[in-house]
C-alpha positions in Angstrom: 0.2 0.0 0.0 1.5 3.3 -0.9 0.5 6.5 0.8 -0.7 9.6 -0.7 2.1 13.0 0.3 -1.4 14.5 1.3 -1.7 12.5 4.5 1.7 14.0 5.9 0.1 17.4 6.4 -3.6 16.1 6.9 -4.7 16.7 10.6 -8.5 15.2 10.5 -10.2 13.5 7.5 -11.9 15.6 5.4 -15.3 13.9 6.9 -15.0 14.8 10.6 -18.4 16.3 11.0 -20.2 14.6 8.5 -19.3 10.9 9.7 -19.1 11.4 12.7 -22.9 10.2 13.5 -22.2 7.2 11.4 -18.8 5.8 13.2 -17.6 8.5 15.7 -14.3 9.7 15.1 -11.1 7.8 15.5 -8.3 9.2 17.4 -4.8 8.0 15.4 -1.9 8.7 17.6 0.7 10.5 15.5 3.7 11.1 17.7 5.8 8.5 15.4 5.3 5.6 13.6 2.7 4.3 10.8 0.1 6.9 11.4 -0.5 7.9 7.8 -1.3 4.7 6.8 -4.0 3.9 9.5 -5.6 7.4 8.4 -5.9 6.2 4.4 -7.5 2.8 5.2 -10.0 4.8 7.1 -10.5 7.8 4.1 -11.3 4.4 2.3 -14.0 3.4 4.9 -15.4 6.6 4.8 -14.4 6.5 8.7 -13.4 10.2 10.0 -10.3 10.0 12.0 -8.5 13.2 13.4 -4.2 12.8 14.3 -3.4 12.9 18.0 -0.4 15.1 18.6 -1.2 17.1 22.0 -3.4 16.4 24.8 -5.4 18.9 23.4 -6.7 16.9 20.6 -8.4 14.6 22.5 -11.9 15.6 22.3 -14.9 14.3 23.1 -15.6 13.4 19.5 -12.8 10.9 19.7 -14.7 7.3 20.6 -12.0 4.9 19.5 -8.1 5.0 19.5 -5.9 3.7 17.1 -1.9 2.9 18.1 0.3 2.3 15.3 3.6 0.7 14.4 6.9 2.4 15.2 9.1 2.5 18.1 7.4 1.8 21.3 10.0 3.3 23.8 10.2 6.4 21.9 5.8 6.4 21.8 5.9 5.7 25.0 8.3 9.0 26.0 6.3 11.1 23.7 2.8 9.8 24.9 4.0 11.0 28.2 5.5 14.4 27.2 2.4 15.6 25.1 0.0 15.1 27.8 -1.7 12.1 26.0 -0.9 9.2 28.0 -3.5 9.9 30.4 -6.7 10.5 28.1 -5.8 7.2 26.1 -5.1 5.2 29.5 -8.8 6.8 30.5 -10.3 5.7 27.2 -9.2 2.2 27.3 -10.3 2.0 31.2 -13.4 2.8 30.1 -13.7 -0.2 27.5 -13.9 1.8 24.6 -12.1 0.2 21.5 -8.6 0.9 20.6 -6.5 -1.2 17.9 -2.7 -1.1 18.3 -0.3 -3.1 15.8 2.6 -3.6 16.0 4.3 -1.4 18.6 0.7 -0.1 19.7 0.6 -4.4 21.0 3.9 -3.4 23.3 2.0 -0.1 24.9 -1.1 -2.4 25.4 0.7 -5.3 26.9 0.2 -6.0 30.6 4.0 -7.0 30.7 7.0 -7.0 28.1 9.5 -9.5 29.2 12.7 -8.0 27.8 11.6 -4.8 29.0 11.4 -3.0 32.2 8.9 -0.6 31.0 4.9 -1.1 31.0 2.8 1.3 29.1 -0.7 0.9 28.9 -0.9 -2.4 30.5 -4.8 -3.6 29.7 -3.9 -6.0 27.5 -3.6 -9.6 29.3 -0.9 -10.8 28.0 3.3 -10.9 27.7 5.1 -9.4 25.2 8.9 -9.3 23.8 10.1 -6.2 21.9 11.5 -6.5 18.2 11.6 -10.3 19.1 12.0 -11.0 15.5 15.4 -9.0 15.0 17.2 -8.2 11.8 17.5 -11.5 10.2 13.2 -12.1 10.2 12.4 -8.5 10.5 10.5 -8.6 7.6 8.3 -11.5 6.1 4.5 -11.5 4.7 2.2 -15.0 5.7 -1.7 -15.0 5.1 -3.5 -16.3 7.8 -7.4 -16.4 9.5 -8.7 -14.0 11.9 -11.2 -15.2 14.5 -13.4 -18.5 14.5 -15.0 -19.8 11.6 -18.6 -20.0 12.3 -17.9 -16.2 13.8 -20.1 -13.5 12.5 -16.7 -11.5 12.1 -14.9 -14.6 10.8 -11.6 -13.2 8.3 -10.5 -15.7 6.0 -7.1 -15.5 4.5 -6.2 -12.3 5.4 -2.7 -11.1 4.5 0.2 -10.5 7.5 2.9 -7.9 6.8 5.4 -8.4 9.7 8.2 -5.4 10.1 10.4 -6.3 13.2 7.2 -7.2 15.1 6.7 -8.1 18.3 6.5 -11.7 20.2 3.9 -13.1 22.1 5.5 -15.0 25.0 2.1 -15.8 26.7 -1.5 -15.1 27.1 -3.9 -15.2 29.8 -7.1 -15.8 30.6 -8.6 -12.6 29.6 -7.5 -12.2 25.9 -8.6 -14.5 22.8 -5.6 -15.7 20.3 -7.3 -14.8 16.9 -4.3 -15.0 14.3 -1.8 -17.6 14.5 1.2 -17.8 12.3 3.1 -21.4 12.6 1.3 -22.2 16.2 2.6 -19.2 17.7 0.0 -16.5 18.1 0.4 -13.2 16.7 -3.3 -11.3 16.7 -5.1 -10.8 20.3 -8.7 -9.5 21.2 -9.7 -8.5 24.7 -13.2 -6.8 25.2 -12.6 -3.7 23.1 -8.6 -3.9 22.2 -7.8 -5.6 19.2 -4.0 -5.9 19.1 -1.5 -7.3 15.9 2.1 -8.0 15.7 1.5 -7.6 12.6 0.6 -4.0 9.9 -2.9 -4.8 8.4 -2.3 -1.0 7.3 0.1 -1.7 5.0 -2.3 -4.3 2.9 -4.5 -3.4 0.5 -7.3 -5.2 2.7 -9.3 -3.2 4.7 -11.3 -6.2 6.5 -9.5 -5.7 10.2 -10.2 -1.9 10.3 -13.7 -2.5 9.2 -13.9 -4.9 12.6 -12.7 -2.9 14.8 -14.7 0.1 13.7 -18.1 -2.1 14.3 -17.0 -2.5 18.1 
């Protein structure tokens, strides 16, 4: 997926107000990482979005949040320095939808097994940062998402990994939604979706559609 240059300078979708009643506004964390790619997917779906760069950007219009891929340590520091950590933490604590991809999964995890930092600590899983390393840093696969028979089951979803996190263990509150070679790469827990891969880097919008339905 190639993102148009216009997304580098856009701060919100053209239809924030007109689409608000349909979906509410998705706040996309935009302090670092692949936020523009998520914005492009939401535009394709006609879903309003707004970039979150500072605490004042998180207003009452935001009803769901995307935590994009990128560098989790940098994002964690910037979440605090921008004042965005607290409103997003409250959003997650209230059970409202949040979608974490790659670094976003790390930010959501209850514990990291190779890092003393804990960020939102909401997802009942232990995750390892950059576990695939340089040699297996980028690869692609295809897998199903969810359970056959479920209304939101997704068949043959393309998975793009870029030095993704490794799910070490999953607690009882979270459900494994996707596996690669028998290992979890996507989790779901209430309003939380978390993937070790980057759905925003494909042309398949089905996982974003699922997120918008939460």
